[in-house]
Kinemage of the C-alpha trace (Angstrom):
@kinemage 1
@onewidth
@group {chain A} dominant
@subgroup {mainchain}
@vectorlist {calphas} color= white
{ca met a 1} P 21.291 -18.671 15.759
{ca lys a 2} L 23.907 -19.951 18.226
{ca arg a 3} L 23.293 -19.538 21.949
{ca cys a 4} L 26.191 -17.080 22.315
{ca asp a 5} L 24.666 -14.971 19.528
{ca gln a 6} L 21.299 -14.990 21.300
{ca thr a 7} L 22.935 -13.881 24.557
{ca leu a 8} L 24.778 -11.064 22.770
{ca leu a 9} L 21.541 -9.935 21.117
{ca ala a 10} L 19.697 -9.936 24.463
{ca val a 11} L 22.451 -7.883 26.123
{ca thr a 12} L 22.507 -5.451 23.197
{ca leu a 13} L 18.736 -4.949 23.366
{ca phe a 14} L 18.887 -4.438 27.139
{ca leu a 15} L 21.623 -1.805 26.825
{ca phe a 16} L 19.716 -0.058 24.020
{ca ile a 17} L 16.555 0.205 26.113
{ca ala a 18} L 18.490 1.236 29.219
{ca val a 19} L 20.312 4.154 27.578
{ca ser a 20} L 17.762 5.171 24.950
{ca pro a 21} L 16.112 8.606 25.449
{ca ala a 22} L 12.807 7.349 24.028
{ca arg a 23} L 9.751 7.769 26.248
{ca ala a 24} L 7.952 4.738 24.813
{ca phe a 25} L 8.699 1.552 22.878
{ca tyr a 26} L 6.320 -0.101 20.442
{ca asn a 27} L 5.869 -3.875 20.154
{ca pro a 28} L 4.559 -4.627 16.629
{ca ala a 29} L 3.879 -8.257 17.515
{ca ala a 30} L 1.541 -7.288 20.361
{ca gly a 31} L 0.248 -4.219 18.531
{ca arg a 32} L 0.704 -1.931 21.537
{ca trp a 33} L 3.193 0.241 23.431
{ca leu a 34} L 5.336 -1.506 26.045
{ca asn a 35} L 4.997 1.247 28.631
{ca arg a 36} L 2.320 3.638 29.843
{ca asp a 37} L 1.669 7.187 28.738
{ca pro a 38} L 4.178 9.389 30.668
{ca ile a 39} L 1.362 11.726 31.767
{ca glu a 40} L -0.772 8.724 32.801
{ca glu a 41} L -4.553 9.197 33.093
{ca lys a 42} L -4.243 12.975 32.628
{ca gly a 43} L -3.909 12.301 28.911
{ca gly a 44} L -7.046 10.155 28.797
{ca lys a 45} L -8.177 6.732 29.986
{ca asn a 46} L -6.438 4.919 27.120
{ca leu a 47} L -2.858 4.705 28.398
{ca cys a 48} L -1.641 3.087 25.162
{ca ala a 49} L -3.118 5.648 22.742
{ca phe a 50} L -0.791 7.573 20.411
{ca ala a 51} L -1.335 11.075 18.954
{ca glu a 52} L -5.004 11.005 19.974
{ca asn a 53} L -5.446 7.943 17.691
{ca ala a 54} L -4.695 10.052 14.588
{ca pro a 55} L -1.001 9.313 13.815
{ca leu a 56} L -1.330 10.256 10.128
{ca leu a 57} L -2.392 13.794 11.034
{ca lys a 58} L -0.782 14.404 14.420
{ca phe a 59} L 2.736 14.149 15.798
{ca asp a 60} L 3.387 13.294 19.447
{ca pro a 61} L 6.844 11.722 20.038
{ca asp a 62} L 6.832 11.798 23.846
{ca gly a 63} L 3.165 11.765 24.885
{ca lys a 64} L 3.061 15.475 25.651
{ca ile a 65} L 2.890 18.342 23.118
{ca val a 66} L 0.846 17.244 20.085
{ca ile a 67} L 1.647 18.911 16.752
{ca thr a 68} L -1.194 18.685 14.243
{ca gln a 69} L -0.846 19.697 10.607
{ca leu a 70} L -3.966 21.646 9.629
{ca lys a 71} L -3.132 22.948 6.148
{ca trp a 72} L -0.625 22.200 3.393
{ca glu a 73} L -0.538 23.988 0.046
{ca lys a 74} L 2.248 24.344 -2.492
{ca gly a 75} L 2.490 26.190 -5.777
{ca glu a 76} L 4.920 27.399 -8.417
{ca cys a 77} L 8.401 28.862 -7.999
{ca gly a 78} L 8.850 28.014 -4.325
{ca lys a 79} L 5.422 28.950 -3.045
{ca tyr a 80} L 4.010 26.994 -0.083
{ca thr a 81} L 1.955 27.436 3.080
{ca val a 82} L 1.744 25.033 6.008
{ca glu a 83} L -0.201 25.579 9.238
{ca trp a 84} L 0.188 23.661 12.505
{ca asp a 85} L -1.644 23.475 15.803
{ca phe a 86} L 0.243 22.971 19.092
{ca lys a 87} L -1.638 21.354 21.971
{ca leu a 88} L -0.555 20.267 25.436
{ca ser a 89} L -1.756 16.733 26.101
{ca asn a 90} L -1.754 17.579 29.789
{ca pro a 91} L -3.527 20.841 30.806
{ca ala a 92} L -0.932 23.429 31.804
{ca pro a 93} L -0.038 23.130 35.508
{ca cys a 94} L 0.793 26.847 35.529
{ca thr a 95} L 0.328 29.993 33.485
{ca gly a 96} L 3.143 30.078 30.954
{ca tyr a 97} L 4.199 30.078 27.331
{ca leu a 98} L 4.518 27.793 24.367
{ca val a 99} L 7.954 28.906 23.202
{ca gln a 100} L 9.330 28.292 19.721
{ca glu a 101} L 12.866 28.753 18.471
{ca val a 102} L 12.744 29.480 14.734
{ca glu a 103} L 15.622 29.296 12.256
{ca met a 104} L 15.045 30.277 8.655
{ca ser a 105} L 17.242 30.626 5.573
{ca lys a 106} L 16.335 31.726 2.049
{ca val a 107} L 18.472 32.041 -1.075
{ca val a 108} L 17.051 33.631 -4.250
{ca lys a 109} L 18.926 34.168 -7.510
{ca tyr a 110} L 17.000 35.966 -10.262
{ca cys a 111} L 17.560 34.775 -13.811
{ca ser a 112} L 18.719 38.153 -15.134
{ca leu a 113} L 21.113 38.893 -12.253
{ca lys a 114} L 24.463 37.370 -11.311
{ca asn a 115} L 24.205 38.039 -7.593
{ca glu a 116} L 21.961 36.077 -5.252
{ca val a 117} L 19.907 37.371 -2.349
{ca gln a 118} L 20.366 35.633 1.009
{ca ile a 119} L 17.937 36.101 3.905
{ca thr a 120} L 18.424 34.498 7.320
{ca asp a 121} L 16.691 34.919 10.662
{ca his a 122} L 16.867 33.293 14.095
{ca tyr a 123} L 14.444 34.192 16.851
{ca trp a 124} L 12.220 33.016 19.720
{ca glu a 125} L 8.464 33.615 19.776
{ca val a 126} L 5.774 32.781 22.334
{ca trp a 127} L 2.076 31.972 22.684
{ca pro a 128} L 0.660 32.647 26.191
{ca val a 129} L -1.193 29.716 27.798
{ca thr a 130} L -3.268 30.081 30.971
{ca met a 131} L -3.215 27.562 33.796
{ca asn a 132} L -5.389 24.450 33.228
{ca asp a 133} L -5.630 25.194 29.496
{ca ser a 134} L -4.131 23.171 26.634
{ca trp a 135} L -4.136 25.804 23.870
{ca ser a 136} L -3.237 29.429 23.499
{ca asn a 137} L -6.116 31.868 23.009
{ca ile a 138} L -4.176 33.222 20.029
{ca ala a 139} L -4.527 29.822 18.344
{ca arg a 140} L -8.271 29.824 19.045
{ca arg a 141} L -8.583 33.263 17.471
{ca tyr a 142} L -6.825 32.387 14.202
{ca gly a 143} L -7.699 28.700 13.947
{ca tyr a 144} L -4.060 27.580 13.982
{ca thr a 145} L -0.977 28.090 16.165
{ca asp a 146} L 1.901 28.430 13.727
{ca gln a 147} L 2.412 29.020 10.023
{ca phe a 148} L 5.437 28.598 7.766
{ca ala a 149} L 5.088 30.107 4.293
{ca asn a 150} L 7.089 31.138 1.257
{ca gly a 151} L 5.923 33.371 -1.568
{ca lys a 152} L 6.136 32.808 -5.305
{ca tyr a 153} L 9.442 33.913 -6.873
{ca pro a 154} L 9.003 33.945 -10.682
{ca asn a 155} L 12.050 34.296 -12.935
{ca ser a 156} L 14.347 32.982 -10.238
{ca lys a 157} L 15.787 29.878 -8.648
{ca gly a 158} L 16.501 29.266 -5.021
{ca ser a 159} L 15.720 27.510 -1.765
{ca asp a 160} L 13.848 28.194 1.456
{ca gln a 161} L 14.284 26.370 4.769
{ca lys a 162} L 12.482 26.880 8.062
{ca arg a 163} L 12.475 24.857 11.267
{ca gly a 164} L 10.851 25.337 14.651
{ca val a 165} L 11.517 23.822 18.080
{ca val a 166} L 8.624 24.015 20.565
{ca ala a 167} L 8.516 23.672 24.373
{ca phe a 168} L 6.285 24.825 27.226
{ca tyr a 169} L 7.643 26.858 30.143
{ca cys a 170} L 5.925 28.242 33.240
{ca ala a 171} L 5.953 32.038 33.535
{ca arg a 172} L 7.677 31.731 36.917
{ca thr a 173} L 10.644 30.296 35.016
{ca thr a 174} L 10.761 32.825 32.186
{ca asp a 175} L 10.454 35.913 34.423
{ca ala a 176} L 12.872 34.790 37.150
{ca gly a 177} L 16.031 36.412 35.775
{ca asp a 178} L 16.964 39.190 33.351
{ca pro a 179} L 13.891 41.326 32.469
{ca asn a 180} L 14.952 41.059 28.820
{ca asp a 181} L 14.414 37.295 29.050
{ca asp a 182} L 10.789 37.729 30.169
{ca pro a 183} L 8.395 37.279 27.183
{ca ala a 184} L 6.046 39.756 28.869
{ca asn a 185} L 8.625 42.436 27.971
{ca trp a 186} L 9.248 41.313 24.385
{ca gly a 187} L 8.111 43.331 21.418
{ca ser a 188} L 7.344 41.820 18.015
{ca ile a 189} L 9.355 41.377 14.836
{ca ala a 190} L 8.202 41.092 11.233
{ca ser a 191} L 9.042 37.397 11.016
{ca ser a 192} L 6.906 36.471 14.048
{ca gly a 193} L 3.675 37.852 12.603
{ca gly a 194} L 2.899 40.042 15.609
{ca leu a 195} L 3.708 37.469 18.316
{ca pro a 196} L 5.983 38.524 21.194
{ca ala a 197} L 9.473 37.666 19.967
{ca thr a 198} L 13.180 38.280 20.477
{ca arg a 199} L 16.351 37.609 18.499
{ca thr a 200} L 18.377 37.299 21.713
{ca arg a 201} L 18.572 33.768 23.123
{ca pro a 202} L 16.721 33.686 26.470
{ca ser a 203} L 18.962 32.571 29.327
{ca trp a 204} L 16.487 29.825 30.313
{ca trp a 205} L 16.214 28.273 26.833
{ca asn a 206} L 18.026 24.903 26.790
{ca lys a 207} L 19.201 25.634 30.342
{ca val a 208} L 16.048 24.987 32.373
{ca gln a 209} L 13.983 21.807 32.037
{ca pro a 210} L 10.701 22.723 30.277
{ca val a 211} L 7.362 21.451 31.558
{ca glu a 212} L 6.735 19.903 28.128
{ca ala a 213} L 9.605 18.479 26.076
{ca leu a 214} L 11.102 19.876 22.880
{ca glu a 215} L 9.269 19.071 19.632
{ca tyr a 216} L 10.470 19.846 16.118
{ca his a 217} L 8.794 20.680 12.804
{ca trp a 218} L 10.059 22.008 9.496
{ca ala a 219} L 9.273 23.105 5.937
{ca asn a 220} L 11.452 23.693 2.884
{ca ala a 221} L 11.305 24.420 -0.841
{ca asn a 222} L 13.638 24.252 -3.834
{ca trp a 223} L 12.764 25.732 -7.201
{ca asp a 224} L 14.171 26.723 -10.576
{ca cys a 225} L 11.982 28.958 -12.722
{ca cys a 226} L 14.828 29.990 -15.002
{ca cys a 227} L 15.066 26.790 -17.036
{ca glu a 228} L 12.948 25.689 -20.009
{ca lys a 229} L 10.945 23.334 -17.798
{ca pro a 230} L 10.462 25.135 -14.468
{ca phe a 231} L 10.086 23.002 -11.368
{ca ser a 232} L 9.242 23.612 -7.733
{ca asn a 233} L 9.508 21.090 -4.917
{ca ala a 234} L 8.262 21.736 -1.385
{ca asp a 235} L 7.900 19.518 1.650
{ca arg a 236} L 7.186 19.686 5.393
{ca gly a 237} L 7.211 17.406 8.387
{ca glu a 238} L 7.536 16.863 12.096
{ca met a 239} L 10.054 14.890 14.099
{ca thr a 240} L 11.642 14.679 17.538
{ca trp a 241} L 14.361 17.232 18.185
{ca pro a 242} L 17.844 15.624 18.414
{ca val a 243} L 18.756 14.278 21.852
{ca arg a 244} L 20.423 16.828 24.148
{ca gln a 245} L 24.137 16.270 24.649
{ca glu a 246} L 24.179 17.722 28.173
{ca pro a 247} L 21.638 17.822 31.028
{ca tyr a 248} L 19.673 20.887 32.029
{ca asn a 249} L 21.230 22.918 34.829
């Protein structure tokens, strides 16, 4: 490589690191992260650990909220169930809520009918977390924090998509404005499984910096049980939510 090419590469790498939103960079040659855990010793003595040393089972893109997949089952004609656990790597500095924005879309077309059935939903649900705790008591009660599932739809073809975005907010943030934005005043909806939930976007969501950053997980299914050889594909995963285009107010 010519010297000018090396200089260009070095400048490019510097600019990438300077403007990148990533919280940590990994050096495969050294076999370690280049920078410390953003929550420092509060996340444990090993400042270079990732996802509690279980990266195949847990997802932790920024060193804070850890998403752990606990259960994954899939069946025929679109059926699947996936359960996750949400944990704060750093004990909550205040009483607050794990808040999840959920978007779901389902399309079902039965073999004997021409019309298709479309079901969509978009809502926010919460799990209360007490100060100095890392989990919600609701998660302790049921053995998991969140579940995405789809039933079996025989004699049909269709698709199902669900995604969730998770963050942690202090209660002093969520109850500071409109009473309708306070999760303590929310009822429940069928889709949230009894959790406090609302279909109206809270004024503080994506406007106020959360204590713990946004994390993203998803599940989907595609099936056709109308053909001679029925098939059903389902998948799930976790990833970092896309970078925000504007700063919090």
